[in-house]
Every structure is written in C-alpha cells, then in structure tokens.
Biopython code that builds the backbone (N, CA, C, O; Angstrom):
import numpy as np
from Bio.PDB.StructureBuilder import StructureBuilder

atoms = [
    (1, "MET", "N", (-40.823, -16.471, 6.662)),
    (1, "MET", "CA", (-39.568, -16.769, 5.927)),
    (1, "MET", "C", (-38.674, -15.812, 5.212)),
    (1, "MET", "O", (-37.451, -15.925, 5.133)),
    (2, "SER", "N", (-39.521, -14.701, 4.611)),
    (2, "SER", "CA", (-38.387, -13.225, 4.140)),
    (2, "SER", "C", (-37.524, -12.702, 5.642)),
    (2, "SER", "O", (-36.303, -12.618, 5.505)),
    (3, "LEU", "N", (-38.040, -12.386, 6.909)),
    (3, "LEU", "CA", (-37.400, -12.306, 7.817)),
    (3, "LEU", "C", (-35.929, -12.783, 8.002)),
    (3, "LEU", "O", (-34.915, -12.103, 8.161)),
    (4, "LEU", "N", (-36.133, -14.566, 7.920)),
    (4, "LEU", "CA", (-34.831, -15.061, 8.170)),
    (4, "LEU", "C", (-33.755, -14.564, 6.713)),
    (4, "LEU", "O", (-32.560, -14.358, 6.926)),
    (5, "PHE", "N", (-34.241, -14.437, 5.514)),
    (5, "PHE", "CA", (-33.225, -14.139, 4.397)),
    (5, "PHE", "C", (-33.003, -12.864, 4.257)),
    (5, "PHE", "O", (-32.220, -12.406, 3.425)),
    (6, "THR", "N", (-33.847, -12.014, 5.266)),
    (6, "THR", "CA", (-33.084, -10.754, 5.557)),
    (6, "THR", "C", (-32.080, -10.652, 6.904)),
    (6, "THR", "O", (-31.126, -9.890, 7.059)),
    (7, "LEU", "N", (-32.551, -11.562, 7.731)),
    (7, "LEU", "CA", (-31.077, -11.865, 8.561)),
    (7, "LEU", "C", (-29.893, -12.374, 8.177)),
    (7, "LEU", "O", (-28.831, -12.190, 8.772)),
    (8, "ALA", "N", (-30.067, -13.100, 7.061)),
    (8, "ALA", "CA", (-28.966, -13.810, 6.399)),
    (8, "ALA", "C", (-28.622, -12.763, 5.517)),
    (8, "ALA", "O", (-27.441, -12.479, 5.718)),
    (9, "ASP", "N", (-29.020, -12.195, 4.803)),
    (9, "ASP", "CA", (-28.199, -11.279, 4.201)),
    (9, "ASP", "C", (-27.835, -9.603, 5.092)),
    (9, "ASP", "O", (-27.296, -8.547, 4.761)),
    (10, "THR", "N", (-28.266, -9.961, 5.916)),
    (10, "THR", "CA", (-27.345, -8.344, 6.972)),
    (10, "THR", "C", (-26.592, -9.266, 7.650)),
    (10, "THR", "O", (-26.062, -8.598, 8.539)),
    (11, "LYS", "N", (-26.281, -10.234, 7.746)),
    (11, "LYS", "CA", (-25.231, -10.955, 8.515)),
    (11, "LYS", "C", (-23.941, -10.480, 7.153)),
    (11, "LYS", "O", (-22.978, -9.715, 7.206)),
    (12, "THR", "N", (-24.573, -11.464, 5.860)),
    (12, "THR", "CA", (-23.506, -11.411, 5.219)),
    (12, "THR", "C", (-22.751, -9.957, 4.839)),
    (12, "THR", "O", (-21.563, -9.650, 4.740)),
    (13, "LEU", "N", (-23.974, -9.227, 4.676)),
    (13, "LEU", "CA", (-23.609, -7.719, 4.198)),
    (13, "LEU", "C", (-22.250, -7.243, 5.504)),
    (13, "LEU", "O", (-21.292, -6.484, 5.358)),
    (14, "THR", "N", (-22.773, -8.216, 6.989)),
    (14, "THR", "CA", (-21.805, -6.814, 8.150)),
    (14, "THR", "C", (-20.680, -7.578, 8.119)),
    (14, "THR", "O", (-19.604, -7.031, 8.361)),
    (15, "LEU", "N", (-20.737, -9.057, 7.799)),
    (15, "LEU", "CA", (-19.489, -9.849, 7.275)),
    (15, "LEU", "C", (-18.145, -9.204, 6.176)),
    (15, "LEU", "O", (-16.972, -9.013, 6.500)),
    (16, "THR", "N", (-18.787, -8.969, 4.833)),
    (16, "THR", "CA", (-17.931, -8.505, 4.028)),
    (16, "THR", "C", (-17.956, -6.592, 4.757)),
    (16, "THR", "O", (-16.760, -6.531, 5.043)),
    (17, "LEU", "N", (-18.239, -5.901, 4.960)),
    (17, "LEU", "CA", (-17.831, -4.830, 5.294)),
    (17, "LEU", "C", (-17.013, -4.683, 6.641)),
    (17, "LEU", "O", (-16.401, -3.712, 7.086)),
    (18, "THR", "N", (-17.206, -6.014, 7.170)),
    (18, "THR", "CA", (-15.920, -5.830, 8.627)),
    (18, "THR", "C", (-14.793, -6.641, 7.675)),
    (18, "THR", "O", (-13.903, -5.811, 7.490)),
    (19, "LEU", "N", (-14.446, -7.845, 7.016)),
    (19, "LEU", "CA", (-13.454, -7.753, 5.814)),
    (19, "LEU", "C", (-12.969, -6.591, 5.269)),
    (19, "LEU", "O", (-11.978, -6.116, 5.823)),
    (20, "THR", "N", (-13.385, -6.068, 4.403)),
    (20, "THR", "CA", (-13.436, -5.050, 3.695)),
    (20, "THR", "C", (-12.121, -3.726, 4.382)),
    (20, "THR", "O", (-11.051, -3.241, 4.012)),
    (21, "LEU", "N", (-13.003, -3.624, 5.474)),
    (21, "LEU", "CA", (-12.632, -2.416, 6.402)),
    (21, "LEU", "C", (-10.945, -3.179, 6.854)),
    (21, "LEU", "O", (-9.884, -2.592, 6.646)),
    (22, "THR", "N", (-11.049, -4.525, 7.469)),
    (22, "THR", "CA", (-9.879, -5.013, 7.967)),
    (22, "THR", "C", (-8.683, -5.491, 6.975)),
    (22, "THR", "O", (-7.646, -6.111, 7.212)),
    (23, "LEU", "N", (-9.093, -5.095, 6.071)),
    (23, "LEU", "CA", (-8.156, -5.269, 4.946)),
    (23, "LEU", "C", (-7.913, -4.163, 4.635)),
    (23, "LEU", "O", (-6.817, -3.893, 5.128)),
    (24, "THR", "N", (-8.422, -3.067, 3.915)),
    (24, "THR", "CA", (-8.035, -1.673, 4.209)),
    (24, "THR", "C", (-7.403, -1.279, 5.072)),
    (24, "THR", "O", (-6.495, -0.564, 4.649)),
    (25, "LEU", "N", (-7.416, -1.385, 6.147)),
    (25, "LEU", "CA", (-6.372, -0.777, 7.516)),
    (25, "LEU", "C", (-5.283, -1.718, 7.909)),
    (25, "LEU", "O", (-4.418, -1.453, 8.744)),
    (26, "THR", "N", (-5.401, -2.979, 7.162)),
    (26, "THR", "CA", (-3.914, -3.957, 7.134)),
    (26, "THR", "C", (-3.317, -3.209, 6.197)),
    (26, "THR", "O", (-2.377, -2.513, 6.579)),
    (27, "LEU", "N", (-3.693, -3.168, 4.816)),
    (27, "LEU", "CA", (-2.898, -2.362, 3.595)),
    (27, "LEU", "C", (-2.808, -0.981, 3.562)),
    (27, "LEU", "O", (-2.044, -0.656, 2.653)),
    (28, "THR", "N", (-3.190, -0.164, 4.071)),
    (28, "THR", "CA", (-3.005, 1.234, 4.894)),
    (28, "THR", "C", (-1.485, 0.900, 5.904)),
    (28, "THR", "O", (-0.388, 1.407, 5.670)),
    (29, "LEU", "N", (-1.783, -0.048, 7.008)),
    (29, "LEU", "CA", (-0.641, -0.064, 8.252)),
    (29, "LEU", "C", (0.552, -0.325, 7.316)),
    (29, "LEU", "O", (1.484, 0.478, 7.360)),
    (30, "THR", "N", (0.637, -1.804, 6.125)),
    (30, "THR", "CA", (1.631, -2.234, 5.798)),
    (30, "THR", "C", (2.310, -1.407, 5.074)),
    (30, "THR", "O", (3.522, -1.507, 4.881)),
    (31, "LEU", "N", (1.220, -0.092, 4.393)),
    (31, "LEU", "CA", (1.905, 1.159, 3.596)),
    (31, "LEU", "C", (2.762, 1.919, 4.381)),
    (31, "LEU", "O", (3.922, 2.272, 4.168)),
    (32, "THR", "N", (1.980, 2.127, 5.369)),
    (32, "THR", "CA", (2.449, 3.444, 6.731)),
    (32, "THR", "C", (4.090, 2.281, 6.885)),
    (32, "THR", "O", (5.235, 2.473, 6.475)),
    (33, "LEU", "N", (3.755, 1.649, 7.302)),
    (33, "LEU", "CA", (5.038, 1.148, 7.475)),
    (33, "LEU", "C", (6.005, 0.993, 6.521)),
    (33, "LEU", "O", (7.117, 1.453, 6.779)),
    (34, "THR", "N", (5.764, 0.271, 5.143)),
    (34, "THR", "CA", (6.823, 0.597, 4.101)),
    (34, "THR", "C", (7.270, 2.112, 4.074)),
    (34, "THR", "O", (8.476, 2.296, 4.245)),
    (35, "LEU", "N", (6.702, 2.906, 3.938)),
    (35, "LEU", "CA", (7.308, 4.229, 3.753)),
    (35, "LEU", "C", (8.042, 4.411, 5.112)),
    (35, "LEU", "O", (9.157, 4.912, 4.967)),
    (36, "THR", "N", (7.777, 4.195, 6.098)),
    (36, "THR", "CA", (8.526, 5.009, 7.426)),
    (36, "THR", "C", (9.807, 4.012, 7.234)),
    (36, "THR", "O", (10.771, 4.775, 7.293)),
    (37, "LEU", "N", (10.199, 2.943, 7.072)),
    (37, "LEU", "CA", (11.572, 2.004, 6.799)),
    (37, "LEU", "C", (11.965, 2.368, 5.696)),
    (37, "LEU", "O", (13.145, 2.063, 5.525)),
    (38, "THR", "N", (11.350, 3.070, 4.565)),
    (38, "THR", "CA", (12.087, 3.408, 3.239)),
    (38, "THR", "C", (12.851, 5.017, 3.560)),
    (38, "THR", "O", (13.958, 5.312, 3.110)),
    (39, "LEU", "N", (12.030, 5.916, 4.395)),
    (39, "LEU", "CA", (12.677, 6.981, 4.544)),
    (39, "LEU", "C", (13.456, 6.665, 5.315)),
    (39, "LEU", "O", (14.655, 6.704, 5.039)),
    (40, "THR", "N", (12.969, 6.229, 6.593)),
    (40, "THR", "CA", (14.355, 5.651, 7.639)),
    (40, "THR", "C", (15.921, 5.338, 7.083)),
    (40, "THR", "O", (17.045, 5.794, 7.293)),
    (41, "LEU", "N", (15.321, 4.295, 6.255)),
    (41, "LEU", "CA", (17.067, 4.211, 5.340)),
    (41, "LEU", "C", (17.363, 4.765, 4.368)),
    (41, "LEU", "O", (18.307, 4.228, 3.788)),
    (42, "THR", "N", (16.846, 5.912, 3.755)),
    (42, "THR", "CA", (16.827, 6.559, 2.907)),
    (42, "THR", "C", (17.716, 7.342, 3.949)),
    (42, "THR", "O", (18.903, 7.244, 3.640)),
    (43, "LEU", "N", (17.525, 8.021, 4.985)),
    (43, "LEU", "CA", (18.012, 9.340, 5.825)),
    (43, "LEU", "C", (18.910, 8.748, 6.532)),
    (43, "LEU", "O", (19.901, 9.477, 6.505)),
    (44, "THR", "N", (19.143, 7.699, 7.238)),
    (44, "THR", "CA", (20.414, 6.981, 7.624)),
    (44, "THR", "C", (21.716, 6.874, 6.440)),
    (44, "THR", "O", (22.911, 7.064, 6.667)),
    (45, "LEU", "N", (21.242, 6.604, 5.466)),
    (45, "LEU", "CA", (22.423, 5.827, 4.343)),
    (45, "LEU", "C", (22.899, 7.434, 3.691)),
    (45, "LEU", "O", (23.954, 7.619, 3.083)),
    (46, "ASN", "N", (21.655, 8.720, 4.033)),
    (46, "ASN", "CA", (22.495, 10.074, 4.148)),
    (46, "ASN", "C", (23.264, 10.509, 4.642)),
    (46, "ASN", "O", (24.248, 11.041, 4.128)),
    (47, "ALA", "N", (22.945, 10.363, 6.114)),
    (47, "ALA", "CA", (23.591, 10.557, 7.048)),
    (47, "ALA", "C", (24.934, 9.821, 6.769)),
    (47, "ALA", "O", (25.979, 10.458, 6.640)),
    (48, "ASP", "N", (24.877, 8.301, 6.668)),
    (48, "ASP", "CA", (26.102, 7.596, 6.356)),
    (48, "ASP", "C", (27.317, 8.534, 5.391)),
    (48, "ASP", "O", (28.535, 8.701, 5.466)),
    (49, "ALA", "N", (26.293, 8.975, 4.545)),
    (49, "ALA", "CA", (27.348, 9.492, 3.597)),
    (49, "ALA", "C", (28.122, 10.604, 4.149)),
    (49, "ALA", "O", (29.339, 10.714, 4.294)),
    (50, "ASP", "N", (27.232, 11.351, 4.409)),
    (50, "ASP", "CA", (27.768, 12.988, 4.609)),
    (50, "ASP", "C", (28.731, 12.867, 5.840)),
    (50, "ASP", "O", (29.401, 13.889, 5.992)),
    (51, "ALA", "N", (28.958, 11.924, 6.713)),
    (51, "ALA", "CA", (29.509, 11.687, 8.037)),
    (51, "ALA", "C", (30.658, 10.930, 6.807)),
    (51, "ALA", "O", (31.557, 11.687, 6.441)),
    (52, "ASP", "N", (30.652, 10.018, 6.410)),
    (52, "ASP", "CA", (32.425, 9.483, 6.013)),
    (52, "ASP", "C", (32.148, 10.023, 4.261)),
    (52, "ASP", "O", (31.344, 9.580, 3.441)),
    (53, "PRO", "N", (33.258, 11.235, 4.115)),
    (53, "PRO", "CA", (33.371, 12.109, 2.623)),
    (53, "PRO", "C", (34.059, 10.981, 1.763)),
    (53, "PRO", "O", (34.104, 11.348, 0.589)),
    (54, "LYS", "N", (34.684, 9.566, 1.974)),
    (54, "LYS", "CA", (35.276, 9.123, 1.213)),
    (54, "LYS", "C", (34.433, 8.451, 0.369)),
    (54, "LYS", "O", (34.685, 8.317, -0.829)),
    (55, "ARG", "N", (33.370, 7.982, 0.944)),
    (55, "ARG", "CA", (32.421, 7.452, -0.145)),
    (55, "ARG", "C", (32.185, 8.129, -0.808)),
    (55, "ARG", "O", (31.432, 7.845, -1.739)),
]
sb = StructureBuilder()
sb.init_structure("model")
sb.init_model(0)
sb.init_chain("A")
sb.init_seg("    ")
for serial, (resi, resn, name, xyz) in enumerate(atoms, 1):
    if name == "N":
        sb.init_residue(resn, " ", resi, " ")
    sb.init_atom(name, np.array(xyz, "f"), 0.0, 1.0, " ", f" {name:<3s}", serial, name[0])
structure = sb.get_structure()
C-alpha cells in the first residue's frame, strides 16, 4: 500500500514542479517580450523626435 501512495505523491510532486516551471518560464518570456517592446517603442519614438525637430 505504501508504494502506491509513494508513487501517487511522486506523480503529484512531478506535476506540481512541471507546472511551476512552465509558469515561471511563461512569466519570464512575457516579461522579456514586454521589456523588448517597451525599449523598441522608446527608441523608435526618440528617433522620430530627433528626425523631426519641429516636435
């Protein structure tokens, strides 16, 4: 009986770790993309402002 409980616990632990890792990677990727887009937009707006001194 205890072997079955151990296997169930191992599966639950593996699933929990997999979900946690997936969530962490997703959040990291989202943050990276957000920062990249923000930086790109900032540089683009600065370049536009430099190119058009009337603004």
